C-alpha positions in Angstrom: 39.6 -80.0 -10.0 35.5 -79.8 -8.8 36.1 -76.7 -6.1 38.5 -75.1 -8.8 35.6 -75.3 -11.8 32.8 -74.4 -9.0 35.0 -71.1 -8.6 35.5 -70.5 -12.4 31.6 -70.9 -13.3 31.0 -68.7 -10.4 33.1 -66.2 -11.6 31.8 -66.2 -15.3 28.1 -66.0 -14.1 28.9 -62.8 -12.3 30.9 -61.2 -15.2 27.9 -61.9 -17.9 25.2 -60.6 -14.9 27.5 -57.3 -14.8 27.4 -57.3 -18.8 24.1 -57.7 -19.0 22.8 -54.8 -16.4 25.4 -52.5 -18.2 23.5 -53.4 -21.7 20.2 -53.4 -20.1 21.0 -49.8 -18.5 22.4 -48.2 -21.8 19.5 -49.0 -23.4 17.2 -47.8 -21.7 18.9 -44.5 -20.6 20.1 -43.6 -24.2 18.2 -43.8 -27.2 20.6 -45.7 -29.7 20.9 -44.3 -33.4 20.7 -47.0 -36.0 23.1 -47.7 -37.5 23.7 -48.9 -41.1 23.4 -52.2 -42.2 26.5 -54.1 -42.2 27.7 -55.2 -46.0 26.9 -58.7 -47.1 30.9 -60.2 -48.0 31.1 -63.7 -49.4 32.5 -66.2 -46.1 35.7 -66.7 -46.4 36.3 -70.4 -47.8 37.1 -73.1 -46.0 35.2 -71.0 -42.9 31.9 -72.6 -42.0 28.3 -70.4 -42.3 27.5 -68.8 -39.1 23.7 -68.5 -38.3 22.3 -65.3 -37.8 22.1 -63.9 -34.6 18.3 -62.2 -33.1 18.9 -58.4 -32.7 18.3 -57.3 -29.5 15.1 -55.3 -28.6 15.8 -51.5 -27.5 13.7 -49.8 -26.0 12.5 -45.7 -26.8 10.9 -44.1 -24.2 9.7 -41.2 -26.7 8.9 -43.4 -30.0 7.0 -46.1 -27.8 5.4 -42.6 -26.1 4.7 -40.3 -28.8 2.3 -38.7 -26.1 5.1 -37.5 -24.2 6.9 -35.8 -26.4 3.6 -33.4 -26.7 5.1 -30.8 -24.6 7.8 -30.0 -27.5 5.4 -30.3 -30.2 2.3 -32.7 -30.6 -0.7 -31.1 -29.7 0.8 -27.9 -28.8 0.3 -25.2 -31.9 3.3 -23.2 -33.3 4.0 -20.4 -30.8 4.7 -16.9 -31.5 5.6 -14.1 -29.2 3.3 -12.3 -27.4 4.8 -8.9 -26.6 2.7 -6.3 -24.0 1.9 -3.2 -25.6 1.8 0.3 -24.3 -0.2 2.4 -25.5 -3.7 0.1 -26.7 -5.1 0.0 -23.4 -8.3 1.9 -24.1 -9.3 -1.6 -25.5 -10.1 -3.0 -21.8 -12.7 0.0 -21.4 -15.9 0.2 -22.7 -17.4 4.0 -23.6 -16.0 7.2 -25.0 -12.5 8.0 -24.6 -11.7 11.0 -23.5 -8.8 13.7 -23.9 -6.7 15.6 -21.3 -7.4 19.1 -22.8 -11.6 17.7 -23.1 -11.1 16.9 -19.4 -8.8 20.2 -18.4 -12.3 22.5 -20.1 -14.7 20.6 -18.2 -13.2 21.0 -15.1 -12.3 24.5 -15.9 -16.4 24.9 -16.1 -17.7 22.6 -14.0 -15.5 22.2 -10.6 -17.3 24.7 -7.4 -14.2 25.0 -6.1 -13.3 27.8 -9.2 -16.7 29.2 -8.9 -16.2 29.3 -5.1 -13.1 31.5 -5.4 -14.4 33.8 -7.8 -17.1 34.9 -5.2 -14.6 35.5 -1.7 -12.7 37.8 -4.3 -16.4 39.5 -5.3 -17.3 39.4 -1.4 -13.3 40.7 -0.7 -14.0 43.6 -3.0 -17.7 44.2 -1.6 -15.9 44.9 2.2 -13.7 47.1 0.6 -15.8 49.5 -1.1 -17.9 49.6 2.1 -14.5 50.3 4.1 -14.2 53.2 2.3 -17.3 54.5 2.5 -18.3 57.9 4.5 -20.4 57.3 7.6 -23.5 58.6 7.0 -25.4 61.7 8.8 -27.9 61.8 11.9 -31.1 63.4 11.4 -33.4 64.1 14.2 -36.0 66.1 16.4 -34.3 68.1 19.3 -36.6 69.3 21.9 -35.9 71.8 25.4 -38.0 73.3 28.3 -41.0 72.0 26.4 -43.7 73.4 28.7 -47.7 73.8 28.7 -50.5 75.5 30.4 -50.3 79.5 30.4 -46.6 79.7 30.1 -46.4 78.0 27.1 -42.6 78.0 25.6 -39.8 76.1 25.2 -37.5 74.7 22.1 -38.5 72.3 19.0 -36.4 71.8 16.4 -34.6 69.4 14.0 -30.2 69.0 14.3 -28.5 67.1 12.0 -24.9 65.4 12.9 -22.1 64.5 10.9 -18.9 62.2 12.1 -16.0 63.8 10.1 -13.0 60.8 10.0 -9.5 62.3 10.6 -6.3 60.8 10.3 -6.7 58.9 7.0 -8.2 56.2 8.5 -11.0 55.8 5.6 -8.1 55.7 3.1 -6.4 52.6 5.5 -9.1 50.9 6.0 -9.7 50.5 1.8 -5.6 49.5 2.0 -6.2 46.8 4.7 -9.5 45.2 2.3 -7.2 45.6 -1.2 -4.4 43.5 0.5 -7.2 41.2 1.1 -8.5 41.3 -2.2 -5.1 40.7 -3.3 -4.7 37.8 -0.9 -7.5 36.1 -2.6 -7.1 37.2 -6.0 -3.5 34.9 -5.4 -5.5 32.1 -3.8 -8.1 32.1 -6.4 -5.0 31.5 -9.3 -3.7 28.4 -6.5 -7.0 27.0 -6.4 -7.0 27.3 -10.4 -3.3 25.5 -10.5 -5.0 22.8 -8.0 -7.8 21.9 -10.3 -5.5 21.9 -12.8 -2.9 19.5 -11.2 -5.1 17.4 -9.9 -6.8 17.0 -13.5 -4.1 15.6 -14.7 -3.0 13.7 -11.7 -5.9 12.1 -11.8 -6.0 11.2 -16.2 -2.8 9.5 -15.7 -3.8 7.3 -12.9 -6.8 6.3 -15.1 -4.5 5.9 -18.1 -1.9 3.8 -15.5 -4.8 1.8 -14.4 -5.9 1.0 -17.7 -2.3 0.2 -18.3 -2.3 -2.1 -15.4 -5.5 -3.6 -15.8 -4.3 -4.7 -19.6 -1.3 -6.8 -18.0 -2.9 -8.1 -15.7 -5.4 -9.3 -18.1 -2.4 -10.9 -20.1 -0.8 -12.4 -17.3 -4.0 -13.9 -16.0 -4.3 -16.0 -19.7 -0.6 -17.0 -19.3 -1.3 -18.5 -16.0 -4.2 -20.1 -17.6 -1.4 -21.8 -20.2 0.2 -22.9 -17.3 -2.5 -24.7 -16.0 -3.5 -26.4 -19.2 0.1 -27.3 -19.9 1.3 -28.4 -16.4 -2.5 -30.5 -16.6 -1.7 -32.2 -19.6 2.3 -32.9 -18.1 0.4 -34.1 -15.0 -1.8 -36.8 -17.2 1.7 -38.4 -18.9 3.3 -38.4 -15.5 5.6 -35.7 -15.6 3.9 -33.5 -13.3 2.9 -34.6 -9.9 -0.3 -33.3 -8.1 1.4 -30.6 -5.9 2.7 -29.0 -9.1 -1.0 -28.8 -10.5 -2.4 -27.6 -7.7 0.2 -25.0 -7.8 -0.2 -24.2 -11.2 -4.2 -23.9 -10.6 -3.9 -21.8 -7.0 -1.5 -19.1 -9.1 -4.6 -19.1 -12.2 -7.0 -18.3 -8.8 -4.5 -15.8 -7.3 -4.1 -14.2 -11.1 -7.9 -14.2 -11.2 -8.2 -12.1 -8.0 -5.3 -9.5 -9.6 -7.3 -9.0 -12.6 -10.7 -8.2 -9.6 -8.0 -6.0 -8.3 -7.0 -3.8 -11.0 -10.6 -3.8 -12.3 -11.8 -2.2 -9.0 -8.5 0.4 -9.1 -9.6 1.4 -12.7 -13.2 2.4 -11.5 -11.7 4.4 -8.6 -9.4 6.2 -10.2 -12.3 7.2 -13.2 -14.8 8.2 -9.7 -11.9 10.1 -8.5 -11.3 11.7 -12.1 -14.8 12.6 -12.6 -15.3 14.3 -8.8 -12.4 16.6 -9.9 -13.8 17.3 -13.0 -16.7 18.3 -11.5 -19.6 16.0 -13.4 -19.8 13.1 -11.7 -22.3 12.0 -14.0 -20.1 12.3 -17.1 -20.7 9.0 -18.9 -18.1 6.3 -17.8 -15.0 5.5 -20.3 -11.6 5.7 -20.9 -8.6 8.4 -21.7 -6.4 8.6 -24.7 -2.7 8.9 -24.8 0.1 6.2 -24.1 1.9 6.6 -20.7 5.2 6.1 -22.1 5.4 8.7 -24.7 7.0 12.5 -23.9 8.4 11.8 -20.4 9.1 15.5 -19.6 12.9 16.4 -19.1 13.0 18.6 -15.5 15.4 20.8 -14.9 14.7 20.6 -10.7 17.0 24.0 -10.1 15.1 26.0 -12.5 12.3 24.8 -11.1 13.2 25.6 -7.5 13.9 29.1 -8.4 10.7 29.6 -9.8 8.9 27.7 -7.3 10.5 30.1 -4.8 10.2 33.6 -6.8 6.1 32.7 -8.5 4.8 30.3 -5.9 1.1 31.2 -5.2 1.7 30.0 -1.9 5.1 32.5 -1.2 2.9 34.8 -3.1 -0.6 34.8 -0.8 1.9 34.4 2.6 3.6 37.9 1.0 -0.3 39.0 0.7 -0.8 38.5 4.5 2.1 41.0 5.0 0.9 43.4 3.1 -2.5 43.2 5.2 -0.9 42.8 8.0 1.3 46.2 7.8 -1.5 48.2 6.9 -3.9 46.5 10.0 -1.3 47.9 11.8 -1.3 51.2 10.2 -4.4 51.8 10.6 -4.1 50.7 14.2 -2.0 53.2 15.2 -4.0 56.1 13.4 -6.9 54.8 15.5 -6.3 57.5 18.9 -6.4 60.2 16.0 -10.1 61.2 17.2 -12.8 62.1 14.7 -15.0 65.4 14.8 -18.5 65.2 15.2 -19.9 68.1 13.7 -24.0 69.1 14.9 -25.8 71.7 13.4 -29.9 72.3 13.2 -33.0 75.1 14.0 -35.2 74.9 16.0 -38.2 77.2 17.5 -38.4 79.5 20.2 -42.0 79.3 21.9 -40.7 81.5 24.9 -42.6 85.0 25.2 -40.8 88.3 24.6 -40.9 90.9 26.9 -41.7 93.9 24.3 -43.1 93.7 22.3 -46.1 92.1 23.9 -47.7 88.1 23.1 -44.6 88.1 20.4 -42.4 84.6 20.7 -38.7 84.7 19.9 -38.9 82.8 17.1 -36.7 80.4 14.9 -33.1 80.3 15.9 -29.8 78.0 14.8 -27.4 76.1 16.9 -24.1 74.5 16.2 -21.9 71.3 18.1 -18.6 70.6 17.5 -17.0 68.1 19.7 -14.2 65.7 19.8 -12.9 62.2 21.6 -9.9 62.5 23.7 -8.0 59.4 24.2 -6.3 60.0 27.2 -6.4 56.5 28.4 -7.4 54.4 25.7 -4.7 55.4 22.7 -5.5 51.6 21.0 -2.4 50.2 23.1 -3.9 46.9 22.5 -4.5 46.7 19.6 -1.4 48.6 18.3 1.0 45.4 20.1 -1.7 42.7 18.3 -1.1 44.0 14.7 2.6 44.4 15.4 2.7 41.1 16.7 0.7 39.9 13.6 3.1 41.4 11.2 5.6 39.6 12.5 4.0 36.4 12.7 2.8 37.1 8.7 6.9 37.5 8.1 7.6 34.3 10.2 5.0 33.2 7.7 6.4 33.6 4.5 10.1 31.7 5.6 7.9 28.9 7.3 6.3 28.5 3.8 9.2 28.7 2.0 10.9 26.2 4.0 8.0 23.8 3.6 8.1 24.4 0.0 11.7 23.3 -0.3 11.1 20.3 2.2 7.8 19.0 -0.4 10.4 20.1 -3.3 12.8 17.8 -1.9 10.1 14.5 -1.7 8.6 15.3 -5.2 12.2 15.4 -6.6 13.5 12.7 -4.8 10.0 10.6 -6.3 10.9 12.1 -9.7 14.1 11.1 -10.0 14.2 8.2 -8.5 11.0 6.9 -10.8 12.7 8.7 -14.2 15.7 6.2 -12.9 13.7 3.3 -12.7 11.7 4.1 -15.9 14.9 4.1 -17.9 16.3 1.5 -16.3 13.1 -0.7 -17.4 13.1 1.0 -20.9 16.6 0.8 -22.1 18.3 -2.2 -20.0 15.9 -4.5 -18.2 12.9 -5.2 -21.0 15.1 -5.2 -24.0 16.9 -8.1 -22.0 13.8 -9.9 -21.2 12.1 -9.7 -24.9 15.4 -10.7 -26.0 15.4 -13.8 -23.6 11.7 -14.3 -24.8 12.3 -14.4 -28.7 15.4 -16.6 -27.7 13.5 -19.1 -25.4 10.8 -19.3 -28.2 13.4 -20.6 -30.8 14.7 -23.4 -28.1 11.0 -24.8 -27.6 11.0 -24.5 -32.0 14.5 -26.5 -32.0 12.8 -28.9 -29.2 15.4 -27.7 -26.6 13.2 -26.2 -23.8 9.8 -26.6 -23.0 6.8 -24.8 -23.1 6.6 -24.7 -19.2 10.0 -22.2 -19.3 8.3 -20.4 -22.3 5.4 -19.3 -20.1 7.6 -18.6 -17.5 9.1 -16.3 -19.3 6.4 -14.7 -21.0 4.5 -13.9 -17.5 8.4 -12.5 -16.3 7.9 -9.9 -19.5 4.6 -9.1 -18.4 4.8 -8.2 -14.5 8.2 -6.2 -15.6 6.2 -3.8 -17.7 4.0 -4.0 -14.9 6.5 -2.4 -12.7 7.0 -0.3 -15.7 4.0 1.6 -15.4 3.7 1.7 -12.0 7.3 4.1 -12.4 5.9 6.1 -15.4 2.9 6.8 -13.3 4.8 8.1 -10.2 7.2 10.0 -12.7 4.3 11.6 -14.1 2.4 12.5 -11.1 5.6 14.2 -9.3 6.9 15.6 -12.5 2.9 17.5 -12.3 3.1 18.3 -8.9 7.1 20.0 -9.6 5.6 21.8 -12.6 2.6 22.9 -11.1 4.1 24.4 -7.8 3.7 21.6 -6.0 -0.1 22.5 -5.0 -2.9 19.6 -4.9 -6.0 19.2 -3.1 -8.9 21.1 -4.8 -11.5 19.2 -3.8 -10.6 19.8 0.1 -9.0 15.9 0.3 -5.3 14.9 -0.9 -4.2 11.5 -0.9 -0.8 10.1 0.7 1.4 11.2 -2.2 0.0 14.4 -2.7 0.8 15.4 1.0 4.8 14.8 -0.5 4.7 11.0 0.5 8.0 10.0 -1.7 7.8 6.9 -3.6 9.8 4.4 -2.2 12.1 3.1 -5.1 13.2 0.0 -4.4 8.9 -1.2 -3.7 8.9 -0.5 -6.9 11.7 -2.7 -8.2 10.4 -6.2 -8.0 13.4 -8.5 -7.8 13.7 -9.9 -11.8 12.1 -13.2 -12.6 10.1 -13.3 -9.4 7.1 -10.8 -10.4 4.2 -10.1 -8.2 4.0 -13.7 -6.9 5.6 -17.1 -7.2 5.1 -19.2 -10.1 8.3 -21.4 -10.1 11.5 -22.6 -11.9 11.0 -24.9 -14.8 13.1 -27.5 -12.3 10.0 -26.8 -10.0 7.3 -28.0 -12.7 8.3 -31.1 -13.4 10.7 -30.3 -16.2 14.4 -31.5 -15.4 
């Protein structure tokens, strides 16, 4: 009997222990809503009044520690959506703001390569004038059988000698120089197009650098807010030290990114004023919107126009004309020129009859030609013939090279335009919608402020990628519409050599951006 009693006592103690543990877990794990007070009813007759039981003390973490809720509301102010704004990048620069038309006008007046191209045309015109001039005559003294003493005598006088160019060689020389003049004029047109293209590309690079700097500063502000919020979470035990250090490191990384963006803007500005030709131009920024009026291009039509009107092809064709004129000139070289000479001289020889009388004045004339018996200009003719063939092949080479570069720039434009359109139509609207919804959830206390910051940063980073795609779209479209000409100052960047943009590199994974910020769970938000 004693053993059975001990057994039942042990079972009862175990059951009570289990029930107590479950009650304690339910009270601490999930706040229990206050129930309504029970209705007081009169005790039944014949029943004994029961003494009131003491209510158990229930632990509510958020009620006992209201500072734990501050990452929902509390000390955090009401959050309003902060969207990236394109077209307002001028706020990040100090100084005057320049329009594209003003920069193009300054470049036309001050870029030294345009004046150099004009001087080359003038120099070629001078050589053309010189090539058509007739050779000057030669005037001199001539003496023969001059002797002194009692005999005296001899012949002395003046002569004039004039070469007479035959075979139309002077006209052919003018044609050669005329072809050179045409070639210089085409090169001057190409140089004007290069300057215009370089100014426009530099303008859009400065505009894109302004936009990137504004966006980087926005991301830095988000990183600073993240450091503040994670620090608050760390002080109440919802974020450990590693997460605080990670947020601080990310803030430092974004400070570096802002510094680099500022350096890039200064570099692009320096390149712009160099192309304009006014290095003393007061530092400032450029006006405009990089996302406005994206040019639609018909690449087939542009390719046909390029092959028909490209200054590089026209210059190569002018070189063919010059080579053909030089060949014709070389073939006429064996035609001999006349050398005509004449003059008057005094013959001092004495006549036998009558005595003491001199022969007196007498005239003379000579006409001669050079016979091309062995040297018939065979080597020069062969060389000029080879030059003509090389010039014709050069036209084909330039055409093929233009096709190759057009394919690169065309792919660059197509990829960049695809990326820009995808960001504008699909990606950014979705991120903006997600950002708005996250702010609404934060207002309803169903999302943390950290998640709001993560989405805001994601939006800014994808907006930066959108700006990159727009910059490539503009620069490649300028090249396609500007006959692929660049390098007006004799130096061209990598992109100007036809290096196409890697489309995959321009699309950072959605949600990762340029660096790791961490998912909500990685920042202590379960």
